[in-house]
C-alpha positions as CSV (number, residue, x, y, z in Angstrom):
1,X,52.4,133.9,-0.3
2,X,52.5,130.3,0.9
3,X,56.0,128.8,1.9
4,X,56.8,126.1,-0.3
5,X,56.9,123.6,2.4
6,X,53.2,124.0,2.7
7,X,53.1,123.3,-1.0
8,X,55.1,120.1,-0.7
9,X,53.3,118.9,2.1
10,X,49.7,119.4,0.2
11,X,51.3,117.8,-2.3
12,X,52.6,114.8,-0.5
13,X,48.9,114.6,1.2
14,X,47.2,114.5,-1.7
15,X,49.4,111.7,-3.5
16,X,49.1,109.8,-0.2
17,X,45.2,110.0,-0.7
18,X,45.2,109.2,-4.6
19,X,47.4,105.9,-3.6
20,X,45.4,104.6,-0.9
21,X,42.2,105.3,-2.9
22,X,43.7,103.2,-5.6
23,X,44.7,100.8,-3.2
24,X,41.4,100.6,-1.4
25,X,39.4,100.5,-4.9
26,X,41.6,97.8,-6.5
27,X,42.3,95.1,-3.6
28,X,39.0,96.1,-1.8
29,X,37.1,95.1,-5.3
30,X,39.1,92.1,-5.9
31,X,38.3,90.8,-2.2
32,X,34.4,91.9,-2.2
33,X,33.9,89.9,-5.5
34,X,34.7,86.8,-4.1
35,X,37.3,86.2,-6.7
36,X,40.3,84.0,-5.2
37,X,43.4,84.9,-7.4
38,X,47.1,82.7,-6.8
39,X,49.9,82.6,-8.4
40,X,52.1,80.0,-9.6
41,X,53.9,77.9,-12.7
42,X,52.9,75.0,-15.4
43,X,55.0,72.4,-14.1
44,X,57.7,71.0,-15.7
45,X,57.1,67.5,-17.0
46,X,60.0,65.9,-18.6
47,X,61.3,61.9,-19.2
48,X,64.9,61.2,-20.0
49,X,64.5,58.5,-22.8
50,X,67.2,55.5,-22.4
51,X,66.9,52.3,-24.0
52,X,66.2,49.1,-21.7
53,X,69.0,47.3,-23.6
54,X,73.1,47.5,-24.2
55,X,74.5,48.3,-27.5
56,X,75.5,50.6,-30.2
57,X,72.9,53.5,-31.4
58,X,72.6,53.3,-34.9
59,X,70.2,56.3,-35.7
60,X,68.6,58.8,-33.8
61,X,65.3,59.8,-35.9
62,X,64.5,63.5,-33.7
63,X,66.1,66.8,-33.4
64,X,65.4,69.1,-30.5
65,X,62.2,70.9,-30.6
66,X,60.6,68.0,-32.8
67,X,57.0,67.2,-31.7
68,X,56.3,63.4,-31.6
69,X,53.3,61.2,-30.7
70,X,52.9,58.7,-28.3
71,X,54.6,55.4,-29.2
72,X,56.3,57.2,-32.0
73,X,60.0,55.9,-32.9
74,X,62.7,58.1,-32.0
75,X,65.7,55.8,-31.9
76,X,67.4,52.6,-32.8
77,X,70.3,50.4,-31.7
78,X,72.1,47.8,-33.6
79,X,69.9,44.4,-33.4
80,X,72.2,41.7,-34.6
81,X,73.1,39.9,-32.0
82,X,69.9,40.6,-30.3
83,X,68.1,38.8,-33.6
84,X,70.5,35.8,-33.5
85,X,69.8,35.4,-29.6
86,X,66.4,34.7,-31.0
87,X,67.1,32.6,-33.7
88,X,68.9,30.2,-31.0
89,X,66.0,30.3,-28.8
90,X,63.8,29.2,-31.4
91,X,65.2,26.4,-32.4
92,X,65.9,25.6,-28.8
93,X,62.0,25.8,-28.9
94,X,61.5,23.9,-32.1
95,X,64.1,21.1,-30.9
96,X,61.7,20.4,-27.5
97,X,58.7,20.5,-29.4
98,X,60.1,17.6,-31.7
99,X,61.1,15.7,-28.8
100,X,57.7,16.2,-26.7
101,X,55.6,14.8,-29.5
102,X,58.0,12.0,-30.0
103,X,57.7,10.8,-26.4
104,X,53.8,11.7,-26.6
105,X,53.2,9.2,-29.7
106,X,54.8,6.6,-27.7
107,X,57.1,4.1,-29.0
108,X,56.8,3.2,-33.0
109,X,55.9,-0.5,-34.0
110,X,59.0,-0.7,-36.3
111,X,61.3,0.1,-32.9
112,X,58.9,-3.1,-30.9
113,X,59.7,-5.1,-33.5
114,X,63.6,-4.2,-34.3
115,X,63.8,-5.1,-29.9
116,X,62.1,-8.3,-30.4
117,X,64.5,-9.7,-33.1
118,X,67.4,-8.0,-31.0
119,X,65.6,-10.0,-28.1
120,X,65.7,-13.1,-30.1
121,X,69.4,-13.1,-31.3
122,X,70.4,-12.2,-27.8
123,X,68.7,-15.9,-27.0
124,X,70.0,-17.5,-29.6
125,X,73.5,-16.5,-29.0
126,X,72.8,-17.5,-25.0
127,X,71.9,-21.4,-26.4
128,X,75.0,-21.5,-28.9
129,X,77.8,-20.4,-26.4
130,X,75.6,-22.2,-23.4
131,X,76.2,-25.2,-25.8
132,X,79.9,-24.6,-26.6
133,X,80.6,-24.9,-22.5
134,X,79.0,-28.0,-21.5
135,X,80.8,-29.2,-24.8
136,X,84.3,-27.8,-23.1
137,X,83.3,-28.8,-19.6
138,X,83.1,-32.6,-20.6
139,X,86.5,-32.0,-22.5
140,X,88.1,-30.8,-19.7
141,X,87.0,-33.5,-16.9
142,X,89.0,-36.2,-19.6
143,X,91.4,-33.4,-20.1
144,X,90.8,-33.2,-23.6
145,X,90.8,-29.5,-23.3
146,X,92.3,-26.7,-21.7
147,X,91.3,-24.7,-18.9
148,X,91.8,-21.6,-20.7
149,X,89.5,-22.6,-23.7
150,X,87.4,-23.9,-20.7
151,X,87.3,-20.3,-18.9
152,X,86.8,-18.4,-22.6
153,X,83.7,-20.6,-23.6
154,X,82.4,-19.5,-20.0
155,X,83.2,-15.7,-20.2
156,X,81.5,-15.9,-23.5
157,X,78.5,-17.5,-22.3
158,X,78.8,-14.7,-19.2
159,X,78.4,-11.8,-21.5
160,X,75.6,-13.7,-23.9
161,X,73.6,-13.4,-21.1
162,X,74.1,-10.2,-19.7
163,X,73.4,-8.7,-23.6
164,X,70.4,-11.5,-23.4
165,X,68.7,-9.4,-20.1
166,X,69.9,-6.2,-21.7
167,X,67.6,-7.0,-24.9
168,X,64.9,-8.1,-22.7
169,X,64.6,-4.7,-21.1
170,X,65.1,-2.9,-23.8
171,X,61.9,-4.6,-26.0
172,X,59.9,-4.0,-21.8
173,X,60.6,-0.1,-22.1
174,X,59.5,-0.1,-26.1
175,X,56.3,-2.1,-24.9
176,X,55.3,0.3,-21.8
177,X,56.6,3.8,-23.8
178,X,58.0,6.5,-22.1
179,X,57.8,7.1,-18.4
180,X,55.1,10.1,-17.2
181,X,58.1,11.8,-15.5
182,X,60.2,11.9,-18.4
183,X,57.4,13.6,-20.6
184,X,56.4,16.2,-17.3
185,X,60.5,16.9,-17.5
186,X,60.2,17.5,-21.4
187,X,57.1,19.3,-21.1
188,X,58.9,22.1,-18.2
189,X,61.7,21.8,-20.8
190,X,59.8,23.0,-23.7
191,X,58.2,25.9,-21.4
192,X,61.2,27.1,-20.0
193,X,62.7,28.0,-23.6
194,X,59.5,29.2,-25.0
195,X,59.8,31.8,-22.3
196,X,63.5,31.9,-23.4
197,X,61.9,32.6,-26.6
198,X,59.9,35.6,-25.2
199,X,62.5,37.3,-23.5
200,X,64.8,37.5,-26.5
201,X,61.9,39.0,-28.5
202,X,61.4,41.6,-25.7
203,X,65.2,42.4,-25.7
204,X,65.2,42.7,-29.7
205,X,62.0,44.9,-29.4
206,X,64.4,47.2,-26.6
207,X,66.5,47.9,-29.3
208,X,64.2,50.5,-30.4
209,X,63.2,53.9,-28.2
210,X,59.5,55.0,-28.2
211,X,58.0,57.9,-26.9
212,X,55.9,57.3,-24.0
213,X,53.7,59.9,-24.6
214,X,53.1,62.8,-26.8
215,X,55.9,66.0,-26.3
216,X,58.7,67.7,-27.3
217,X,62.4,66.7,-27.5
218,X,64.0,69.2,-25.6
219,X,67.8,67.6,-25.5
220,X,69.2,65.2,-27.8
221,X,71.8,63.4,-25.3
222,X,73.6,60.8,-27.5
223,X,74.2,60.6,-31.4
224,X,74.7,57.9,-33.6
225,X,77.5,55.4,-32.7
226,X,77.5,56.1,-29.1
227,X,77.8,52.9,-27.3
228,X,75.0,52.9,-24.1
229,X,73.9,51.0,-21.7
230,X,70.2,50.2,-20.1
231,X,69.2,53.6,-18.3
232,X,71.7,56.1,-20.3
233,X,70.0,59.0,-21.1
234,X,69.0,59.1,-24.8
235,X,66.5,61.9,-25.3
236,X,64.9,64.0,-23.1
237,X,61.2,64.7,-23.8
238,X,59.4,67.4,-22.4
239,X,55.2,66.2,-21.9
240,X,52.5,68.2,-23.5
241,X,49.5,66.8,-22.1
242,X,48.0,67.3,-19.8
243,X,49.1,70.7,-18.9
244,X,49.1,71.0,-15.0
245,X,49.6,74.4,-13.2
246,X,51.4,74.3,-9.7
247,X,49.6,77.1,-7.2
248,X,49.6,77.8,-3.6
249,X,46.5,78.6,-1.0
250,X,47.3,80.1,2.2
251,X,45.1,78.6,5.4
252,X,42.6,81.4,5.8
253,X,41.5,80.7,1.8
254,X,42.1,76.8,2.4
255,X,38.3,76.6,2.9
256,X,37.4,78.1,-0.5
257,X,39.3,75.5,-2.4
258,X,37.8,72.0,-3.3
259,X,38.6,69.7,-6.1
260,X,36.9,70.2,-9.4
261,X,36.4,74.0,-8.7
262,X,36.6,75.8,-12.2
263,X,39.7,77.7,-12.5
264,X,40.8,80.4,-14.9
265,X,44.1,80.7,-16.0
266,X,46.2,83.7,-17.3
267,X,49.9,84.8,-18.0
268,X,51.8,88.0,-18.4
269,X,52.2,87.5,-22.0
270,X,49.0,87.2,-22.6
271,X,46.5,88.6,-19.2
272,X,43.6,89.0,-21.9
273,X,43.4,85.8,-22.7
274,X,42.0,83.4,-20.2
275,X,42.3,79.1,-20.2
276,X,39.7,77.2,-18.6
277,X,40.4,74.7,-16.0
278,X,39.7,72.9,-12.8
279,X,41.3,71.8,-9.1
280,X,42.7,68.1,-9.9
281,X,44.1,67.8,-6.6
282,X,45.1,70.0,-3.0
283,X,47.8,68.5,-0.8
284,X,46.8,67.4,2.4
285,X,50.1,68.8,4.2
286,X,51.4,72.6,4.8
287,X,54.6,73.5,3.7
288,X,56.3,76.9,3.7
289,X,56.3,79.2,0.8
290,X,58.4,78.4,-2.1
291,X,60.7,80.7,-3.1
292,X,59.1,80.8,-7.0
293,X,55.7,82.7,-5.5
294,X,56.8,83.8,-2.1
295,X,56.4,88.0,-1.2
296,X,57.8,89.4,1.7
297,X,54.3,89.1,3.2
298,X,53.8,85.4,2.8
299,X,57.9,84.3,3.7
300,X,57.2,82.2,6.5
301,X,53.8,81.5,5.7
302,X,52.2,77.9,5.8
303,X,50.6,77.2,2.5
304,X,48.8,73.9,0.6
305,X,50.2,73.1,-2.8
306,X,47.1,73.2,-5.2
307,X,47.2,71.5,-8.9
308,X,45.1,73.2,-11.8
309,X,44.4,71.1,-14.7
310,X,44.0,73.2,-17.6
311,X,41.8,72.2,-20.4
312,X,42.4,73.7,-23.4
313,X,46.6,74.4,-23.5
314,X,48.1,75.5,-26.6
315,X,51.6,76.8,-27.6
316,X,50.8,79.8,-25.3
317,X,51.0,77.7,-21.8
318,X,55.0,76.8,-21.5
319,X,56.8,74.9,-19.0
320,X,58.0,76.9,-16.2
321,X,56.0,79.7,-17.5
322,X,54.7,82.0,-14.2
323,X,50.8,82.3,-14.5
324,X,47.7,83.9,-12.6
325,X,45.1,81.3,-11.5
326,X,41.8,82.6,-10.5
327,X,39.1,80.7,-8.7
328,X,35.6,82.6,-9.5
329,X,33.3,80.2,-7.8
330,X,34.7,81.1,-4.0
331,X,32.0,83.5,-3.9
332,X,29.3,80.6,-4.2
333,X,31.0,78.8,-1.8
334,X,31.4,81.7,0.9
335,X,27.7,82.7,0.2
336,X,26.8,78.7,1.0
337,X,29.1,78.7,4.3
338,X,31.0,76.5,3.2
């Protein structure tokens, strides 16, 4: 009868042989078929959404878990102050437009006639006060009028002369029309007011928060009634498309991977369901294996980050999910010497 130790030794050797055969048949087959297998995760692509304006939130139109489309309205701020700013800016534009039309049309004939009439009246006043001054000068010489009366006549004459000169200048301006510099300044003022109106409209538009892309609402951070400043996060959005997988390839296998190469992506949840995709990007620089995908053998290895674009995603691929990437075309590349 054989000893128990002998039987145990036989069993251990048999187990080791079976394990060795299984390992050889598994890993050697993977190596020989030319299919490169990589491991990674579906990229987490999230956006914190905020108003580009300040104010009180009046509405949040989505809940956590809601699917939203690109440019879909998600939330609103109180608009009253922004509407008033638009109205004020529009009034300044209208005022500047009216002023510019007036200058470009020149002086109206009625205004020129009025300036001529005012000049004629001023000239008549000069003639009248000049005659009065001469009469009092003769009377002063014969001591028939006081010096005070003479001075009053002289002052009246000087005032009417000044008024005549002013009326002459006003008539000349009316005949010449507005200066080109005045028209240019008014035109620049109109441009400024129009820019202010556009800015006011933009601020009003910013009281509505729109989805930048299609996705799913992850977090509802603020509620109606809350007062927010620009860049204060209100919602968190997970972007659905495109779905990207982040994986890594080591140096010896780097030459087998090229942009555009076909890829198959599977998950632990549905290992028999393969998603098609392609290599979209290969990092030009090496890095140590990230903790999320490292194994004891690769802990100190340098690897290159690879992005895989999934072409037919569905709800089976969720952000952050671990996945397996198979690159079947590496056999052809090896055969061609690439």
